[in-house]
Structure formats: C-alpha cells, structure tokens
C-alpha positions in Angstrom: -8.9 9.2 5.3 -6.8 10.9 9.1 -4.1 12.3 10.1 -2.6 13.4 12.7 0.7 15.2 13.6 2.4 18.5 13.0 1.1 20.2 9.7 4.1 22.8 8.3 1.6 24.2 6.1 -1.3 26.2 8.5 0.2 29.8 6.8 0.0 28.8 3.1 -3.5 27.3 3.9 -5.0 30.7 5.3 -3.6 32.4 2.4 -4.8 29.7 -0.1 -7.9 30.3 1.3 -8.1 33.3 -1.2 -7.2 31.3 -4.4 -10.7 31.3 -6.3 -12.0 27.3 -6.4 -12.8 24.7 -9.4 -16.8 24.6 -9.0 -18.8 22.0 -10.9 -20.2 19.2 -10.3 -18.0 16.5 -11.7 -14.5 18.5 -9.7 -11.3 17.0 -11.3 -9.7 13.8 -10.2 -5.9 13.8 -9.4 -4.0 11.1 -8.7 -0.4 10.6 -6.3 1.5 7.6 -7.2 3.3 6.6 -4.4 6.4 4.5 -3.7 5.2 1.4 -1.3 7.3 3.5 1.6 8.9 6.3 2.7 7.1 9.7 1.0 7.3 13.0 3.1 4.4 13.3 4.8 4.4 17.1 5.7 4.5 17.6 1.8 2.0 15.7 0.9 -0.6 16.9 3.0 0.7 20.2 2.1 -0.1 19.5 -1.6 -3.0 17.3 -0.8 -5.2 20.2 1.5 -3.9 22.7 -1.2 -6.0 19.6 -3.9 -9.0 20.2 -1.1 -9.2 23.7 -0.8 -9.3 23.9 -4.4 -11.9 21.8 -5.5 -10.1 18.9 -6.3 -10.1 15.2 -5.6 -6.9 14.0 -5.2 -6.5 10.2 -4.4 -3.8 7.8 -3.8 -2.4 4.2 -5.0 0.4 2.8 -3.6 2.1 -1.1 -4.2 -0.1 -2.2 -1.1 -3.2 -0.7 0.9 -3.4 -0.1 4.1 -1.8 2.1 7.0 0.8 4.3 5.1 4.4 4.9 6.5 5.2 8.5 5.6 8.8 8.6 5.6 9.2 10.7 8.9 7.7 8.2 10.7 9.9 5.7 9.3 12.3 4.0 11.5 15.2 6.5 9.6 12.5 9.4 10.3 12.6 8.5 14.3 16.4 8.2 14.4 16.4 11.9 13.3 13.9 12.8 16.0 11.6 14.4 12.6 8.0 15.6 13.7 6.0 12.5 12.7 2.5 11.6 13.7 0.9 10.8 10.0 -2.0 8.6 9.5 -3.4 8.2 5.8 -5.5 5.4 5.0 -4.7 4.3 1.0 -7.1 2.4 -0.4 -6.4 1.6 -3.6 -2.9 -0.5 -5.4 -1.2 0.8 -8.3 -2.8 -2.7 -10.0 -5.9 -1.8 -9.9 -6.0 1.9 -10.8 -7.3 2.6 -14.4 -5.8 6.1 -15.4 -8.4 6.8 -18.1 -10.5 8.7 -15.2 -8.0 10.9 -13.7 -7.4 14.3 -15.1 -3.9 14.1 -14.0 -0.9 11.3 -12.8 1.1 12.7 -9.7 4.9 11.0 -8.7 6.1 11.5 -4.9 6.8 13.8 -3.0 8.9 11.6 -1.2 12.2 12.0 0.4 15.5 11.6 -1.1 16.2 8.2 0.1 13.2 6.6 -0.9 12.8 4.5 -4.2 10.1 2.4 -5.5 9.3 -0.8 -4.0 7.4 -3.8 -5.7 4.9 -4.5 -6.4 3.8 -1.0 -8.1 6.9 -0.1 -9.6 6.3 -1.8 -12.6 2.5 -0.8 -13.1 3.7 2.2 -11.7 5.5 3.1 -14.2 3.4 1.9 -17.1 0.9 4.1 -15.5 2.7 7.2 -16.2 4.0 6.4 -19.6 0.4 5.6 -20.5 -0.6 8.6 -19.6 2.2 10.2 -21.1 1.6 9.2 -24.6 -2.4 10.3 -24.1 -0.8 13.6 -23.7 -2.6 13.8 -19.8 -1.0 15.7 -17.1 1.7 14.8 -15.3 3.3 15.9 -12.2 6.3 15.4 -10.1 6.9 17.1 -7.0 10.5 16.6 -4.8 10.9 12.5 -5.4 8.7 12.2 -8.3 10.7 14.7 -10.9 13.7 12.4 -10.5 11.3 9.6 -11.7 10.3 11.8 -14.8 13.6 12.4 -15.7 14.5 8.9 -15.3 12.2 7.7 -18.0 13.6 10.6 -20.0 10.0 12.5 -20.7 11.6 15.8 -19.3 14.2 15.6 -22.7 14.3 18.3 -24.7 11.5 19.6 -21.9 12.3 22.4 -18.2 12.3 21.9 -15.1 12.1 23.3 -11.7 15.4 23.4 -10.5 16.9 22.0 -7.7 16.0 20.5 -4.8 14.4 17.7 -6.3 14.5 16.1 -2.8 14.6 16.4 1.0 18.0 15.1 2.1 20.1 17.0 -0.6 21.4 20.3 1.3 24.3 20.8 -1.3 23.6 22.5 -4.8 26.9 21.1 -6.4 26.1 17.7 -4.9 22.9 17.8 -6.2 24.4 18.3 -9.5 27.4 15.8 -9.3 25.6 13.2 -8.2 22.2 13.3 -10.5 21.1 16.2 -12.5 24.7 16.3 -14.5 23.1 12.4 -15.9 20.3 15.0 -17.8 22.2 17.1 -19.8 19.0 17.1 -22.3 17.0 19.1 -19.9 16.8 22.3 -18.6 16.4 23.4 -15.2 14.9 26.8 -14.5 15.5 28.2 -11.6 11.9 28.6 -10.7 10.9 26.4 -7.2 8.2 25.3 -9.1 7.8 24.8 -12.9 4.9 24.3 -15.5 6.2 22.6 -19.2 3.3 23.1 -21.7 5.2 21.1 -24.0 3.8 20.6 -28.0 0.9 19.5 -29.4 0.6 15.8 -28.2 2.8 16.0 -25.0 1.6 15.9 -21.8 1.9 19.2 -19.6 4.3 18.6 -16.9 4.4 20.0 -13.8 7.7 20.0 -11.5 8.3 21.1 -8.2 11.1 21.2 -5.0 10.7 20.2 -2.3 10.0 23.1 -1.1 6.7 24.2 -2.7 3.9 21.3 -2.3 1.3 23.5 -2.6 2.6 25.8 -5.2 2.7 22.9 -6.9 -0.8 21.6 -6.1 -1.9 25.6 -6.8 0.3 24.6 -10.4 -1.9 21.6 -11.3 -5.2 23.1 -10.3 -3.7 26.3 -12.8 -2.8 24.0 -15.2 -7.0 21.8 -15.6 -8.9 24.9 -15.4 -6.9 26.9 -18.0 -7.6 23.6 -19.8 -12.0 23.3 -18.8 
C-alpha cells in the first residue's frame, strides 16, 4: 500500500508518538468499509497512520478492488483545486469480508457529497448490522456517522456534534437538512464521542471530519480497555 501527495496530519503524528501502543503478538484488527468512491483521503490517511502508530492493523474493503479514487482526486475534487495525489490499493471487496475476524467495524470517512454505490452497499449495511447484533465495536467518522444514524444504531444514544462531513459549513444547514430527522439521538459538543451503550449493545465511536486521528485513538482506547 502506498500513498503520495499532501498529508495534513504531520503535527498530529508527532504528538501521537507519545501515546501508548499495543504490544501483542496478535494485534487488534479493524476494518474500514468504504463507498466505491469518494472517501476523503486527508481524513482516512490521518486515521490510518494513527492506527499503525498504535499497533492496530487497519484494513479496507470497498465495492471493488484496485486503485481507490479518493474525493480529492475525483473530478469534483480536481475542479475544486484541492490538494490530491492520494494512492491506495484496495485488495478486499465488501462481499468478501469475514466480519468475525475483526475487532471493530468502521465506516467512512467521506465527503458530504459521497454516498454508497453498488456493488457493496447492501452487504456493507448487512456487515454493520451483523456487527451490532454481536455487540462488536462500531465507528463512524464524518460521513460514516450518517450511515450509523440512518440505520437507527444511535437511537437513544449519543453521537458527536456536527459537522459529520466536510462540505457542510453552516450549523443551521446541517440541522435543518439532516440532523433534525434524528430526534431520538443526543448530539454532544465533542468532536469525538464514545457511547459505550448498555449490556449487549455495541460501543459506538463517532467523530467529526475535524478529528480523524482522535477517532482512531478512541477506537484503540476502546479495544485496549476491552482487553
């Protein structure tokens, strides 16, 4: 796996070197579920590299294998003149995923305009719901929060506050256009929030697009505490 281009998390990575890592012959494994295109490279790589720093194996499954098109390198991203140049080879399709080999299932991160395409959408949702039935830790970063909300997994629970994806710049627009439909969910002011749930429920970590490294830290902390 290789990534080139602008990486926005250098300062975060330096600070993260002081964080405890997991010393284990069999480190935890987490899985990112990606829509077929459109994940934010700047967010994903910051979280991905933090997992690496802390000794967690992070893998990716998308609708198709091959070179992934991040939002920054899509036609929309290029038209917006955003820094791009991200490279990542997806070697696992969502249809091939065995969820039982992972310690947590993560969704996103993505741009506000990103959405799930087939192939992979239906099975991706099934994997998330199966993980929830088993009480497996779940995580949603930026766009991923919307996926968890849409499946009702945060009803009666607490998630991080807006914005759940880059591109929604107005707090009122975010509430009026999306969050107003989820009145069973409490939204905390924190950029990253861990809801442990009650017995039998999946712990759920949610994060704003502003906190991808903090999202990864919260997932690792959750897995360490479970051990």
